[in-house]
C-alpha positions in Angstrom: -1.5 -18.0 66.0 1.4 -15.6 66.7 3.5 -17.3 64.0 0.6 -17.0 61.6 0.0 -13.3 62.2 3.7 -12.6 61.8 3.7 -14.3 58.4 0.6 -12.3 57.4 2.4 -9.1 58.5 5.5 -10.1 56.5 3.5 -10.7 53.3 0.7 -8.1 53.5 2.6 -5.2 55.0 0.3 -2.2 55.5 -2.7 -4.4 54.7 -1.9 -7.0 57.3 -4.7 -5.9 59.7 -7.3 -6.3 57.0 -5.9 -9.7 56.0 -5.9 -10.9 59.6 -9.6 -9.9 59.9 -10.4 -11.7 56.7 -8.5 -14.8 57.5 -10.0 -15.0 61.0 -13.4 -15.0 59.4 -12.4 -17.6 56.8 -10.5 -20.1 59.1 -10.1 -18.7 62.6 -6.4 -18.5 61.6 -6.2 -22.3 61.6 -3.8 -23.7 59.0 -5.7 -27.0 59.2 -9.1 -25.5 58.3 -10.8 -27.5 55.5 -14.0 -27.0 53.7 -14.8 -30.3 52.0 -16.0 -30.5 48.5 -17.5 -27.6 46.6 -20.2 -28.3 44.0 -17.5 -28.3 41.3 -15.4 -30.9 43.1 -12.8 -28.5 44.4 -12.2 -27.7 48.1 -10.9 -24.8 50.2 -8.2 -25.1 52.8 -5.8 -23.3 55.1 -5.9 -19.9 56.7 -7.1 -18.1 53.7 -9.4 -20.9 52.5 -7.6 -21.0 49.1 -9.6 -23.0 46.6 -7.8 -26.1 45.2 -8.5 -24.8 41.6 -5.6 -22.4 42.1 -2.9 -25.1 42.6 -1.6 -24.9 39.0 -0.5 -21.3 39.9 2.1 -22.9 42.2 2.9 -25.7 39.8 0.7 -28.4 41.3 -2.2 -30.4 39.9 -5.6 -29.4 41.1 -6.9 -31.8 43.7 -3.6 -33.7 44.1 -2.2 -34.7 47.5 0.7 -32.2 46.9 -1.8 -29.5 46.2 -3.6 -30.3 49.5 -0.4 -30.4 51.5 0.8 -27.1 50.0 -2.4 -25.3 50.8 -2.2 -26.4 54.5 1.2 -24.8 54.6 0.7 -21.3 56.1 3.2 -19.5 54.0 2.1 -21.1 50.8 -1.6 -20.5 51.6 
C-alpha cells in the first residue's frame, strides 16, 4: 500500500489525502479490487474503481481484456 499511496501523492499533490480517503473507501487501496457487472454491462476495477466505460479515454475498447488489464494497473487507474 505504500507504493500505492506514493503514486497517489505523485498524481494528486495537495489533494492526495482526500484521494487516499476516497480510494480506501472504494477499494481498500487494492489494485485488484473488482466490482462485477453493473446493470449496463460495465464493471468497476482498481484502486479508484474506475468504470470500464472510460477505457476509450485511454485508447482502449470498453470491456476488452486490455481495458481490464489497464484498469488494474495502479498508475493507469
